[in-house]
N, CA, C and O atoms as a Tripos MOL2 file, in Angstrom:
@<TRIPOS>MOLECULE
protein
  316   315    79     0     0
PROTEIN
NO_CHARGES

@<TRIPOS>ATOM
      1 N         165.2130  147.6730  130.5690 N.3       1 MET1
      2 CA        163.9290  148.2880  130.8810 C.3       1 MET1
      3 C         163.4910  149.1850  129.7220 C.2       1 MET1
      4 O         164.3050  149.9010  129.1380 O.2       1 MET1
      5 N         162.2410  149.1400  129.4070 N.am      2 ALA2
      6 CA        161.6980  149.9470  128.3010 C.3       2 ALA2
      7 C         161.6640  151.4200  128.6920 C.2       2 ALA2
      8 O         161.6680  151.7850  129.8680 O.2       2 ALA2
      9 N         161.6300  152.2300  127.6710 N.am      3 GLU3
     10 CA        161.5080  153.6750  127.8910 C.3       3 GLU3
     11 C         160.7650  154.2780  126.7120 C.2       3 GLU3
     12 O         160.6600  153.6720  125.6450 O.2       3 GLU3
     13 N         160.2540  155.4800  126.9240 N.am      4 ASN4
     14 CA        159.5550  156.2120  125.8680 C.3       4 ASN4
     15 C         160.4130  157.3820  125.4230 C.2       4 ASN4
     16 O         161.1650  157.9600  126.2070 O.2       4 ASN4
     17 N         160.2840  157.7180  124.1480 N.am      5 HIS5
     18 CA        160.9740  158.8890  123.6250 C.3       5 HIS5
     19 C         159.9260  159.8650  123.1070 C.2       5 HIS5
     20 O         159.1200  159.5290  122.2390 O.2       5 HIS5
     21 N         159.9480  161.0690  123.6470 N.am      6 TYR6
     22 CA        159.0210  162.1140  123.2460 C.3       6 TYR6
     23 C         159.8110  163.2280  122.5830 C.2       6 TYR6
     24 O         160.9120  163.5690  123.0140 O.2       6 TYR6
     25 N         159.2340  163.7900  121.5270 N.am      7 LYS7
     26 CA        159.8570  164.9320  120.8520 C.3       7 LYS7
     27 C         158.7780  165.9730  120.6010 C.2       7 LYS7
     28 O         157.7120  165.6690  120.0650 O.2       7 LYS7
     29 N         159.0710  167.2010  120.9940 N.am      8 PHE8
     30 CA        158.1270  168.3060  120.8330 C.3       8 PHE8
     31 C         158.7830  169.4240  120.0430 C.2       8 PHE8
     32 O         159.9630  169.7200  120.2350 O.2       8 PHE8
     33 N         158.0120  170.0490  119.1490 N.am      9 ASN9
     34 CA        158.4400  171.2590  118.4700 C.3       9 ASN9
     35 C         157.8060  172.3970  119.2680 C.2       9 ASN9
     36 O         156.5840  172.5270  119.3240 O.2       9 ASN9
     37 N         158.6570  173.2170  119.8820 N.am     10 VAL10
     38 CA        158.1900  174.2630  120.7930 C.3      10 VAL10
     39 C         158.6820  175.6270  120.3060 C.2      10 VAL10
     40 O         159.8640  175.7910  120.0010 O.2      10 VAL10
     41 N         157.7740  176.6020  120.2340 N.am     11 SER11
     42 CA        158.1680  177.9640  119.8410 C.3      11 SER11
     43 C         158.9140  178.6170  120.9950 C.2      11 SER11
     44 O         158.3340  178.9230  122.0370 O.2      11 SER11
     45 N         160.2250  178.8280  120.7900 N.am     12 MET12
     46 CA        161.0710  179.4610  121.8090 C.3      12 MET12
     47 C         161.8760  180.5590  121.1160 C.2      12 MET12
     48 O         162.4960  180.3220  120.0800 O.2      12 MET12
     49 N         161.8620  181.7620  121.6930 N.am     13 THR13
     50 CA        162.5280  182.8930  121.0480 C.3      13 THR13
     51 C         163.8500  183.2950  121.6910 C.2      13 THR13
     52 O         164.6190  184.0510  121.0980 O.2      13 THR13
     53 N         164.1270  182.7960  122.9010 N.am     14 CYS14
     54 CA        165.3580  183.2090  123.5730 C.3      14 CYS14
     55 C         165.8330  182.1310  124.5520 C.2      14 CYS14
     56 O         165.1500  181.1310  124.7710 O.2      14 CYS14
     57 N         166.9840  182.3460  125.1190 N.am     15 GLY15
     58 CA        167.5370  181.4100  126.0870 C.3      15 GLY15
     59 C         166.6660  181.2650  127.3200 C.2      15 GLY15
     60 O         166.6450  180.2070  127.9500 O.2      15 GLY15
     61 N         165.9510  182.3180  127.6650 N.am     16 GLY16
     62 CA        165.0360  182.2390  128.8070 C.3      16 GLY16
     63 C         163.8940  181.2720  128.5390 C.2      16 GLY16
     64 O         163.4370  180.5630  129.4350 O.2      16 GLY16
     65 N         163.4380  181.2560  127.2780 N.am     17 CYS17
     66 CA        162.3520  180.3450  126.8870 C.3      17 CYS17
     67 C         162.8100  178.8950  127.0010 C.2      17 CYS17
     68 O         162.1350  178.0670  127.6150 O.2      17 CYS17
     69 N         163.9560  178.5970  126.4080 N.am     18 SER18
     70 CA        164.4440  177.2220  126.4610 C.3      18 SER18
     71 C         164.8010  176.8440  127.8950 C.2      18 SER18
     72 O         164.6450  175.6870  128.2860 O.2      18 SER18
     73 N         165.2760  177.8000  128.6770 N.am     19 GLY19
     74 CA        165.5900  177.5510  130.0800 C.3      19 GLY19
     75 C         164.3550  177.1880  130.8810 C.2      19 GLY19
     76 O         164.4150  176.3330  131.7650 O.2      19 GLY19
     77 N         163.2280  177.8370  130.5770 N.am     20 ALA20
     78 CA        161.9680  177.5360  131.2710 C.3      20 ALA20
     79 C         161.5340  176.1010  130.9880 C.2      20 ALA20
     80 O         161.0910  175.3950  131.8940 O.2      20 ALA20
     81 N         161.6590  175.6720  129.7420 N.am     21 VAL21
     82 CA        161.2940  174.3030  129.3740 C.3      21 VAL21
     83 C         162.2350  173.3150  130.0650 C.2      21 VAL21
     84 O         161.7900  172.2870  130.5750 O.2      21 VAL21
     85 N         163.5260  173.6230  130.0820 N.am     22 GLU22
     86 CA        164.4980  172.7580  130.7510 C.3      22 GLU22
     87 C         164.1860  172.6180  132.2400 C.2      22 GLU22
     88 O         164.2920  171.5250  132.7960 O.2      22 GLU22
     89 N         163.8040  173.7090  132.8790 N.am     23 ARG23
     90 CA        163.5240  173.6680  134.3270 C.3      23 ARG23
     91 C         162.3460  172.7490  134.6520 C.2      23 ARG23
     92 O         162.4030  172.0020  135.6290 O.2      23 ARG23
     93 N         161.2710  172.7910  133.8420 N.am     24 VAL24
     94 CA        160.1240  171.9260  134.1520 C.3      24 VAL24
     95 C         160.4650  170.4650  133.8810 C.2      24 VAL24
     96 O         159.9940  169.5780  134.5940 O.2      24 VAL24
     97 N         161.2770  170.2060  132.8610 N.am     25 LEU25
     98 CA        161.6550  168.8240  132.5660 C.3      25 LEU25
     99 C         162.5790  168.2670  133.6490 C.2      25 LEU25
    100 O         162.4910  167.0930  134.0080 O.2      25 LEU25
    101 N         163.4640  169.1220  134.1660 N.am     26 LYS26
    102 CA        164.3960  168.6870  135.2030 C.3      26 LYS26
    103 C         163.6500  168.2600  136.4690 C.2      26 LYS26
    104 O         164.0770  167.3370  137.1620 O.2      26 LYS26
    105 N         162.5380  168.9300  136.7670 N.am     27 LYS27
    106 CA        161.7650  168.6450  137.9770 C.3      27 LYS27
    107 C         160.7530  167.5090  137.7960 C.2      27 LYS27
    108 O         160.2070  167.0030  138.7760 O.2      27 LYS27
    109 N         160.5060  167.1100  136.5500 N.am     28 LEU28
    110 CA        159.4550  166.1380  136.2680 C.3      28 LEU28
    111 C         159.9310  164.7190  136.5540 C.2      28 LEU28
    112 O         160.8960  164.2410  135.9570 O.2      28 LEU28
    113 N         159.2440  164.0570  137.4670 N.am     29 GLU29
    114 CA        159.6090  162.6920  137.8380 C.3      29 GLU29
    115 C         159.3480  161.7420  136.6760 C.2      29 GLU29
    116 O         158.2910  161.7840  136.0470 O.2      29 GLU29
    117 N         160.3260  160.8880  136.4020 N.am     30 GLY30
    118 CA        160.1930  159.9290  135.3140 C.3      30 GLY30
    119 C         161.0080  160.3040  134.0910 C.2      30 GLY30
    120 O         161.1660  159.4920  133.1800 O.2      30 GLY30
    121 N         161.5340  161.5430  134.0590 N.am     31 VAL31
    122 CA        162.3770  161.9660  132.9400 C.3      31 VAL31
    123 C         163.7810  161.4080  133.1730 C.2      31 VAL31
    124 O         164.4120  161.6960  134.1910 O.2      31 VAL31
    125 N         164.2600  160.6110  132.2270 N.am     32 LYS32
    126 CA        165.6140  160.0490  132.3280 C.3      32 LYS32
    127 C         166.6430  161.0240  131.7790 C.2      32 LYS32
    128 O         167.7010  161.2320  132.3730 O.2      32 LYS32
    129 N         166.3140  161.6220  130.6260 N.am     33 SER33
    130 CA        167.2090  162.6060  130.0310 C.3      33 SER33
    131 C         166.3970  163.5060  129.1060 C.2      33 SER33
    132 O         165.2930  163.1600  128.6850 O.2      33 SER33
    133 N         166.9660  164.6580  128.8040 N.am     34 TYR34
    134 CA        166.2830  165.5900  127.9020 C.3      34 TYR34
    135 C         167.3090  166.4740  127.2160 C.2      34 TYR34
    136 O         168.4170  166.6730  127.7130 O.2      34 TYR34
    137 N         166.9190  166.9950  126.0680 N.am     35 ASN35
    138 CA        167.7370  167.9600  125.3420 C.3      35 ASN35
    139 C         166.7900  169.0010  124.7550 C.2      35 ASN35
    140 O         165.9430  168.6850  123.9200 O.2      35 ASN35
    141 N         166.9440  170.2380  125.1990 N.am     36 VAL36
    142 CA        166.1250  171.3370  124.6940 C.3      36 VAL36
    143 C         167.0230  172.2010  123.8140 C.2      36 VAL36
    144 O         168.0610  172.6880  124.2600 O.2      36 VAL36
    145 N         166.6110  172.3870  122.5570 N.am     37 SER37
    146 CA        167.4190  173.1530  121.6150 C.3      37 SER37
    147 C         166.6610  174.3840  121.1380 C.2      37 SER37
    148 O         165.6210  174.2820  120.4890 O.2      37 SER37
    149 N         167.2030  175.5420  121.4730 N.am     38 LEU38
    150 CA        166.6350  176.8020  121.0090 C.3      38 LEU38
    151 C         166.8030  176.9080  119.4890 C.2      38 LEU38
    152 O         165.9140  177.3890  118.7860 O.2      38 LEU38
    153 N         167.9510  176.4540  119.0000 N.am     39 GLU39
    154 CA        168.2610  176.5320  117.5690 C.3      39 GLU39
    155 C         167.2730  175.7370  116.7190 C.2      39 GLU39
    156 O         166.7770  176.2430  115.7130 O.2      39 GLU39
    157 N         166.9810  174.4840  117.1170 N.am     40 SER40
    158 CA        166.0680  173.6520  116.3200 C.3      40 SER40
    159 C         164.6230  173.7190  116.8210 C.2      40 SER40
    160 O         163.7280  173.1050  116.2410 O.2      40 SER40
    161 N         164.4040  174.4840  117.9210 N.am     41 GLN41
    162 CA        163.0530  174.6530  118.4800 C.3      41 GLN41
    163 C         162.4490  173.3230  118.9360 C.2      41 GLN41
    164 O         161.2500  173.0920  118.7790 O.2      41 GLN41
    165 N         163.2840  172.4560  119.4990 N.am     42 THR42
    166 CA        162.8010  171.1380  119.9110 C.3      42 THR42
    167 C         163.1400  170.8230  121.3630 C.2      42 THR42
    168 O         164.0770  171.3620  121.9520 O.2      42 THR42
    169 N         162.3310  169.9230  121.9030 N.am     43 ALA43
    170 CA        162.6000  169.3310  123.2090 C.3      43 ALA43
    171 C         162.5090  167.8220  123.0180 C.2      43 ALA43
    172 O         161.4450  167.2960  122.6910 O.2      43 ALA43
    173 N         163.6250  167.1290  123.2210 N.am     44 ASP44
    174 CA        163.6970  165.6700  123.1230 C.3      44 ASP44
    175 C         163.7780  165.1110  124.5310 C.2      44 ASP44
    176 O         164.6230  165.5270  125.3240 O.2      44 ASP44
    177 N         162.8980  164.1680  124.8420 N.am     45 ILE45
    178 CA        162.8280  163.6310  126.1890 C.3      45 ILE45
    179 C         162.8450  162.1090  126.1460 C.2      45 ILE45
    180 O         162.1060  161.4950  125.3770 O.2      45 ILE45
    181 N         163.6830  161.5100  126.9680 N.am     46 THR46
    182 CA        163.6610  160.0720  127.1850 C.3      46 THR46
    183 C         163.0860  159.8740  128.5810 C.2      46 THR46
    184 O         163.5750  160.4480  129.5540 O.2      46 THR46
    185 N         162.0330  159.0460  128.6680 N.am     47 ALA47
    186 CA        161.2920  158.9430  129.9230 C.3      47 ALA47
    187 C         160.9950  157.4980  130.2960 C.2      47 ALA47
    188 O         160.9810  156.6000  129.4540 O.2      47 ALA47
    189 N         160.7580  157.3110  131.5850 N.am     48 GLU48
    190 CA        160.2900  156.0220  132.0900 C.3      48 GLU48
    191 C         158.9320  155.7150  131.4530 C.2      48 GLU48
    192 O         158.2030  156.6430  131.1010 O.2      48 GLU48
    193 N         158.5770  154.4420  131.2980 N.am     49 PRO49
    194 CA        157.2770  154.0880  130.7170 C.3      49 PRO49
    195 C         156.0920  154.6460  131.5100 C.2      49 PRO49
    196 O         155.0110  154.8360  130.9530 O.2      49 PRO49
    197 N         156.2890  154.9050  132.7960 N.am     50 SER50
    198 CA        155.2070  155.4080  133.6480 C.3      50 SER50
    199 C         154.8660  156.8750  133.3760 C.2      50 SER50
    200 O         153.7870  157.3330  133.7530 O.2      50 SER50
    201 N         155.7690  157.6160  132.7290 N.am     51 LEU51
    202 CA        155.5330  159.0340  132.4490 C.3      51 LEU51
    203 C         154.8000  159.1620  131.1190 C.2      51 LEU51
    204 O         155.3500  158.8460  130.0640 O.2      51 LEU51
    205 N         153.5690  159.6230  131.1760 N.am     52 GLN52
    206 CA        152.7110  159.7050  130.0040 C.3      52 GLN52
    207 C         153.0370  160.9180  129.1320 C.2      52 GLN52
    208 O         153.4730  161.9560  129.6300 O.2      52 GLN52
    209 N         152.8210  160.7720  127.8410 N.am     53 TYR53
    210 CA        153.0080  161.8500  126.8600 C.3      53 TYR53
    211 C         152.2310  163.0980  127.2710 C.2      53 TYR53
    212 O         152.7610  164.2090  127.2420 O.2      53 TYR53
    213 N         150.9770  162.9040  127.6510 N.am     54 GLU54
    214 CA        150.1040  164.0230  127.9960 C.3      54 GLU54
    215 C         150.6500  164.8210  129.1790 C.2      54 GLU54
    216 O         150.5100  166.0430  129.2210 O.2      54 GLU54
    217 N         151.2620  164.1440  130.1290 N.am     55 THR55
    218 CA        151.8290  164.8100  131.3070 C.3      55 THR55
    219 C         152.9800  165.7330  130.8950 C.2      55 THR55
    220 O         153.0600  166.8780  131.3370 O.2      55 THR55
    221 N         153.8640  165.2160  130.0440 N.am     56 VAL56
    222 CA        154.9970  166.0120  129.5690 C.3      56 VAL56
    223 C         154.4910  167.2020  128.7530 C.2      56 VAL56
    224 O         154.9720  168.3220  128.9220 O.2      56 VAL56
    225 N         153.5310  166.9610  127.8790 N.am     57 LEU57
    226 CA        152.9460  168.0250  127.0550 C.3      57 LEU57
    227 C         152.3850  169.1420  127.9280 C.2      57 LEU57
    228 O         152.6580  170.3160  127.6790 O.2      57 LEU57
    229 N         151.6090  168.7920  128.9410 N.am     58 GLU58
    230 CA        151.0080  169.8020  129.8260 C.3      58 GLU58
    231 C         152.0600  170.6000  130.5780 C.2      58 GLU58
    232 O         151.9150  171.8100  130.7520 O.2      58 GLU58
    233 N         153.1210  169.9330  131.0260 N.am     59 LYS59
    234 CA        154.1920  170.6460  131.7520 C.3      59 LYS59
    235 C         154.8660  171.6720  130.8490 C.2      59 LYS59
    236 O         155.1570  172.7890  131.2760 O.2      59 LYS59
    237 N         155.1120  171.2890  129.5980 N.am     60 ILE60
    238 CA        155.7390  172.2360  128.6640 C.3      60 ILE60
    239 C         154.7860  173.3860  128.3710 C.2      60 ILE60
    240 O         155.2100  174.5410  128.3300 O.2      60 ILE60
    241 N         153.5100  173.0900  128.1670 N.am     61 LYS61
    242 CA        152.5240  174.1430  127.8830 C.3      61 LYS61
    243 C         152.4000  175.1280  129.0470 C.2      61 LYS61
    244 O         152.1540  176.3140  128.8280 O.2      61 LYS61
    245 N         152.5670  174.6500  130.2770 N.am     62 LYS62
    246 CA        152.4440  175.5250  131.4500 C.3      62 LYS62
    247 C         153.5410  176.5800  131.5120 C.2      62 LYS62
    248 O         153.4210  177.5510  132.2580 O.2      62 LYS62
    249 N         154.6180  176.4000  130.7320 N.am     63 THR63
    250 CA        155.6580  177.4320  130.6870 C.3      63 THR63
    251 C         155.2010  178.6250  129.8550 C.2      63 THR63
    252 O         155.8530  179.6700  129.8510 O.2      63 THR63
    253 N         154.0700  178.4680  129.1440 N.am     64 GLY64
    254 CA        153.5630  179.5360  128.3010 C.3      64 GLY64
    255 C         154.0530  179.4520  126.8670 C.2      64 GLY64
    256 O         153.7140  180.2960  126.0380 O.2      64 GLY64
    257 N         154.8480  178.4370  126.5770 N.am     65 LYS65
    258 CA        155.3700  178.2650  125.2180 C.3      65 LYS65
    259 C         154.3570  177.5170  124.3670 C.2      65 LYS65
    260 O         153.6310  176.6590  124.8680 O.2      65 LYS65
    261 N         154.3080  177.8440  123.0730 N.am     66 LYS66
    262 CA        153.4000  177.1760  122.1450 C.3      66 LYS66
    263 C         154.0450  175.8780  121.6600 C.2      66 LYS66
    264 O         155.1580  175.8830  121.1330 O.2      66 LYS66
    265 N         153.3360  174.7760  121.8450 N.am     67 VAL67
    266 CA        153.7970  173.4860  121.3450 C.3      67 VAL67
    267 C         153.1550  173.2810  119.9780 C.2      67 VAL67
    268 O         151.9340  173.1790  119.8700 O.2      67 VAL67
    269 N         153.9830  173.2210  118.9330 N.am     68 ASN68
    270 CA        153.4950  173.1260  117.5620 C.3      68 ASN68
    271 C         153.2110  171.6890  117.1320 C.2      68 ASN68
    272 O         152.2820  171.4380  116.3630 O.2      68 ASN68
    273 N         154.0070  170.7540  117.6270 N.am     69 SER69
    274 CA        153.7980  169.3490  117.3030 C.3      69 SER69
    275 C         154.4620  168.4820  118.3550 C.2      69 SER69
    276 O         155.3230  168.9360  119.1090 O.2      69 SER69
    277 N         154.0460  167.2280  118.3910 N.am     70 GLY70
    278 CA        154.6110  166.2940  119.3560 C.3      70 GLY70
    279 C         154.6280  164.8850  118.8090 C.2      70 GLY70
    280 O         153.7760  164.5040  118.0070 O.2      70 GLY70
    281 N         155.6260  164.0990  119.2600 N.am     71 GLU71
    282 CA        155.7580  162.7100  118.8580 C.3      71 GLU71
    283 C         155.9860  161.8360  120.0890 C.2      71 GLU71
    284 O         156.6060  162.2550  121.0670 O.2      71 GLU71
    285 N         155.4740  160.6270  120.0110 N.am     72 LYS72
    286 CA        155.7550  159.6120  121.0270 C.3      72 LYS72
    287 C         156.3390  158.4230  120.2930 C.2      72 LYS72
    288 O         155.6650  157.8090  119.4660 O.2      72 LYS72
    289 N         157.5820  158.0950  120.5860 N.am     73 ASP73
    290 CA        158.2800  156.9780  119.9430 C.3      73 ASP73
    291 C         158.1810  157.0500  118.4210 C.2      73 ASP73
    292 O         157.9720  156.0350  117.7570 O.2      73 ASP73
    293 N         158.3340  158.2730  117.8680 N.am     74 GLY74
    294 CA        158.3430  158.4640  116.4230 C.3      74 GLY74
    295 C         156.9770  158.6110  115.7670 C.2      74 GLY74
    296 O         156.8860  158.8300  114.5590 O.2      74 GLY74
    297 N         155.9210  158.4940  116.5550 N.am     75 GLU75
    298 CA        154.5640  158.5910  116.0190 C.3      75 GLU75
    299 C         153.9630  159.9490  116.3830 C.2      75 GLU75
    300 O         153.9980  160.3560  117.5440 O.2      75 GLU75
    301 N         153.4100  160.6470  115.3850 N.am     76 MET76
    302 CA        152.8180  161.9600  115.6330 C.3      76 MET76
    303 C         151.6470  161.8380  116.6150 C.2      76 MET76
    304 O         150.8280  160.9230  116.5280 O.2      76 MET76
    305 N         151.6000  162.7780  117.5380 N.am     77 MET77
    306 CA        150.5410  162.7950  118.5570 C.3      77 MET77
    307 C         149.8530  164.1550  118.5330 C.2      77 MET77
    308 O         150.3820  165.1230  117.9870 O.2      77 MET77
    309 N         148.6710  164.2100  119.1310 N.am     78 ALA78
    310 CA        147.9190  165.4610  119.2300 C.3      78 ALA78
    311 C         148.5780  166.4060  120.2300 C.2      78 ALA78
    312 O         149.1450  165.9670  121.2310 O.2      78 ALA78
    313 N         148.4980  167.7000  119.9520 N.am     79 VAL79
    314 CA        148.9880  168.7110  120.8860 C.3      79 VAL79
    315 C         147.8390  169.6340  121.2350 C.2      79 VAL79
    316 O         148.0140  170.5720  122.0130 O.2      79 VAL79
@<TRIPOS>BOND
     1     1     2 1
     2     2     3 1
     3     3     4 2
     4     3     5 am
     5     5     6 1
     6     6     7 1
     7     7     8 2
     8     7     9 am
     9     9    10 1
    10    10    11 1
    11    11    12 2
    12    11    13 am
    13    13    14 1
    14    14    15 1
    15    15    16 2
    16    15    17 am
    17    17    18 1
    18    18    19 1
    19    19    20 2
    20    19    21 am
    21    21    22 1
    22    22    23 1
    23    23    24 2
    24    23    25 am
    25    25    26 1
    26    26    27 1
    27    27    28 2
    28    27    29 am
    29    29    30 1
    30    30    31 1
    31    31    32 2
    32    31    33 am
    33    33    34 1
    34    34    35 1
    35    35    36 2
    36    35    37 am
    37    37    38 1
    38    38    39 1
    39    39    40 2
    40    39    41 am
    41    41    42 1
    42    42    43 1
    43    43    44 2
    44    43    45 am
    45    45    46 1
    46    46    47 1
    47    47    48 2
    48    47    49 am
    49    49    50 1
    50    50    51 1
    51    51    52 2
    52    51    53 am
    53    53    54 1
    54    54    55 1
    55    55    56 2
    56    55    57 am
    57    57    58 1
    58    58    59 1
    59    59    60 2
    60    59    61 am
    61    61    62 1
    62    62    63 1
    63    63    64 2
    64    63    65 am
    65    65    66 1
    66    66    67 1
    67    67    68 2
    68    67    69 am
    69    69    70 1
    70    70    71 1
    71    71    72 2
    72    71    73 am
    73    73    74 1
    74    74    75 1
    75    75    76 2
    76    75    77 am
    77    77    78 1
    78    78    79 1
    79    79    80 2
    80    79    81 am
    81    81    82 1
    82    82    83 1
    83    83    84 2
    84    83    85 am
    85    85    86 1
    86    86    87 1
    87    87    88 2
    88    87    89 am
    89    89    90 1
    90    90    91 1
    91    91    92 2
    92    91    93 am
    93    93    94 1
    94    94    95 1
    95    95    96 2
    96    95    97 am
    97    97    98 1
    98    98    99 1
    99    99   100 2
   100    99   101 am
   101   101   102 1
   102   102   103 1
   103   103   104 2
   104   103   105 am
   105   105   106 1
   106   106   107 1
   107   107   108 2
   108   107   109 am
   109   109   110 1
   110   110   111 1
   111   111   112 2
   112   111   113 am
   113   113   114 1
   114   114   115 1
   115   115   116 2
   116   115   117 am
   117   117   118 1
   118   118   119 1
   119   119   120 2
   120   119   121 am
   121   121   122 1
   122   122   123 1
   123   123   124 2
   124   123   125 am
   125   125   126 1
   126   126   127 1
   127   127   128 2
   128   127   129 am
   129   129   130 1
   130   130   131 1
   131   131   132 2
   132   131   133 am
   133   133   134 1
   134   134   135 1
   135   135   136 2
   136   135   137 am
   137   137   138 1
   138   138   139 1
   139   139   140 2
   140   139   141 am
   141   141   142 1
   142   142   143 1
   143   143   144 2
   144   143   145 am
   145   145   146 1
   146   146   147 1
   147   147   148 2
   148   147   149 am
   149   149   150 1
   150   150   151 1
   151   151   152 2
   152   151   153 am
   153   153   154 1
   154   154   155 1
   155   155   156 2
   156   155   157 am
   157   157   158 1
   158   158   159 1
   159   159   160 2
   160   159   161 am
   161   161   162 1
   162   162   163 1
   163   163   164 2
   164   163   165 am
   165   165   166 1
   166   166   167 1
   167   167   168 2
   168   167   169 am
   169   169   170 1
   170   170   171 1
   171   171   172 2
   172   171   173 am
   173   173   174 1
   174   174   175 1
   175   175   176 2
   176   175   177 am
   177   177   178 1
   178   178   179 1
   179   179   180 2
   180   179   181 am
   181   181   182 1
   182   182   183 1
   183   183   184 2
   184   183   185 am
   185   185   186 1
   186   186   187 1
   187   187   188 2
   188   187   189 am
   189   189   190 1
   190   190   191 1
   191   191   192 2
   192   191   193 am
   193   193   194 1
   194   194   195 1
   195   195   196 2
   196   195   197 am
   197   197   198 1
   198   198   199 1
   199   199   200 2
   200   199   201 am
   201   201   202 1
   202   202   203 1
   203   203   204 2
   204   203   205 am
   205   205   206 1
   206   206   207 1
   207   207   208 2
   208   207   209 am
   209   209   210 1
   210   210   211 1
   211   211   212 2
   212   211   213 am
   213   213   214 1
   214   214   215 1
   215   215   216 2
   216   215   217 am
   217   217   218 1
   218   218   219 1
   219   219   220 2
   220   219   221 am
   221   221   222 1
   222   222   223 1
   223   223   224 2
   224   223   225 am
   225   225   226 1
   226   226   227 1
   227   227   228 2
   228   227   229 am
   229   229   230 1
   230   230   231 1
   231   231   232 2
   232   231   233 am
   233   233   234 1
   234   234   235 1
   235   235   236 2
   236   235   237 am
   237   237   238 1
   238   238   239 1
   239   239   240 2
   240   239   241 am
   241   241   242 1
   242   242   243 1
   243   243   244 2
   244   243   245 am
   245   245   246 1
   246   246   247 1
   247   247   248 2
   248   247   249 am
   249   249   250 1
   250   250   251 1
   251   251   252 2
   252   251   253 am
   253   253   254 1
   254   254   255 1
   255   255   256 2
   256   255   257 am
   257   257   258 1
   258   258   259 1
   259   259   260 2
   260   259   261 am
   261   261   262 1
   262   262   263 1
   263   263   264 2
   264   263   265 am
   265   265   266 1
   266   266   267 1
   267   267   268 2
   268   267   269 am
   269   269   270 1
   270   270   271 1
   271   271   272 2
   272   271   273 am
   273   273   274 1
   274   274   275 1
   275   275   276 2
   276   275   277 am
   277   277   278 1
   278   278   279 1
   279   279   280 2
   280   279   281 am
   281   281   282 1
   282   282   283 1
   283   283   284 2
   284   283   285 am
   285   285   286 1
   286   286   287 1
   287   287   288 2
   288   287   289 am
   289   289   290 1
   290   290   291 1
   291   291   292 2
   292   291   293 am
   293   293   294 1
   294   294   295 1
   295   295   296 2
   296   295   297 am
   297   297   298 1
   298   298   299 1
   299   299   300 2
   300   299   301 am
   301   301   302 1
   302   302   303 1
   303   303   304 2
   304   303   305 am
   305   305   306 1
   306   306   307 1
   307   307   308 2
   308   307   309 am
   309   309   310 1
   310   310   311 1
   311   311   312 2
   312   311   313 am
   313   313   314 1
   314   314   315 1
   315   315   316 2
@<TRIPOS>SUBSTRUCTURE
     1 MET1         2 RESIDUE 1 A MET
     2 ALA2         6 RESIDUE 1 A ALA
     3 GLU3        10 RESIDUE 1 A GLU
     4 ASN4        14 RESIDUE 1 A ASN
     5 HIS5        18 RESIDUE 1 A HIS
     6 TYR6        22 RESIDUE 1 A TYR
     7 LYS7        26 RESIDUE 1 A LYS
     8 PHE8        30 RESIDUE 1 A PHE
     9 ASN9        34 RESIDUE 1 A ASN
    10 VAL10       38 RESIDUE 1 A VAL
    11 SER11       42 RESIDUE 1 A SER
    12 MET12       46 RESIDUE 1 A MET
    13 THR13       50 RESIDUE 1 A THR
    14 CYS14       54 RESIDUE 1 A CYS
    15 GLY15       58 RESIDUE 1 A GLY
    16 GLY16       62 RESIDUE 1 A GLY
    17 CYS17       66 RESIDUE 1 A CYS
    18 SER18       70 RESIDUE 1 A SER
    19 GLY19       74 RESIDUE 1 A GLY
    20 ALA20       78 RESIDUE 1 A ALA
    21 VAL21       82 RESIDUE 1 A VAL
    22 GLU22       86 RESIDUE 1 A GLU
    23 ARG23       90 RESIDUE 1 A ARG
    24 VAL24       94 RESIDUE 1 A VAL
    25 LEU25       98 RESIDUE 1 A LEU
    26 LYS26      102 RESIDUE 1 A LYS
    27 LYS27      106 RESIDUE 1 A LYS
    28 LEU28      110 RESIDUE 1 A LEU
    29 GLU29      114 RESIDUE 1 A GLU
    30 GLY30      118 RESIDUE 1 A GLY
    31 VAL31      122 RESIDUE 1 A VAL
    32 LYS32      126 RESIDUE 1 A LYS
    33 SER33      130 RESIDUE 1 A SER
    34 TYR34      134 RESIDUE 1 A TYR
    35 ASN35      138 RESIDUE 1 A ASN
    36 VAL36      142 RESIDUE 1 A VAL
    37 SER37      146 RESIDUE 1 A SER
    38 LEU38      150 RESIDUE 1 A LEU
    39 GLU39      154 RESIDUE 1 A GLU
    40 SER40      158 RESIDUE 1 A SER
    41 GLN41      162 RESIDUE 1 A GLN
    42 THR42      166 RESIDUE 1 A THR
    43 ALA43      170 RESIDUE 1 A ALA
    44 ASP44      174 RESIDUE 1 A ASP
    45 ILE45      178 RESIDUE 1 A ILE
    46 THR46      182 RESIDUE 1 A THR
    47 ALA47      186 RESIDUE 1 A ALA
    48 GLU48      190 RESIDUE 1 A GLU
    49 PRO49      194 RESIDUE 1 A PRO
    50 SER50      198 RESIDUE 1 A SER
    51 LEU51      202 RESIDUE 1 A LEU
    52 GLN52      206 RESIDUE 1 A GLN
    53 TYR53      210 RESIDUE 1 A TYR
    54 GLU54      214 RESIDUE 1 A GLU
    55 THR55      218 RESIDUE 1 A THR
    56 VAL56      222 RESIDUE 1 A VAL
    57 LEU57      226 RESIDUE 1 A LEU
    58 GLU58      230 RESIDUE 1 A GLU
    59 LYS59      234 RESIDUE 1 A LYS
    60 ILE60      238 RESIDUE 1 A ILE
    61 LYS61      242 RESIDUE 1 A LYS
    62 LYS62      246 RESIDUE 1 A LYS
    63 THR63      250 RESIDUE 1 A THR
    64 GLY64      254 RESIDUE 1 A GLY
    65 LYS65      258 RESIDUE 1 A LYS
    66 LYS66      262 RESIDUE 1 A LYS
    67 VAL67      266 RESIDUE 1 A VAL
    68 ASN68      270 RESIDUE 1 A ASN
    69 SER69      274 RESIDUE 1 A SER
    70 GLY70      278 RESIDUE 1 A GLY
    71 GLU71      282 RESIDUE 1 A GLU
    72 LYS72      286 RESIDUE 1 A LYS
    73 ASP73      290 RESIDUE 1 A ASP
    74 GLY74      294 RESIDUE 1 A GLY
    75 GLU75      298 RESIDUE 1 A GLU
    76 MET76      302 RESIDUE 1 A MET
    77 MET77      306 RESIDUE 1 A MET
    78 ALA78      310 RESIDUE 1 A ALA
    79 VAL79      314 RESIDUE 1 A VAL
């Protein structure tokens, strides 16, 4: 089965910030796996094809964190 890979550069200053991003991804239907790194300021998400890039982007933005850049399957996308 196909899947999408999303990668976001997110401004996170502490463990609470990365924890907030992890919590929204954990609850988001269609997310197969994710890795949020405070050190590299990234959120890597593997998702079902039905989960759109824009949906994931909005969920991360709702945590109040600034999304600096985003990719869908290696291709730069608008944030």
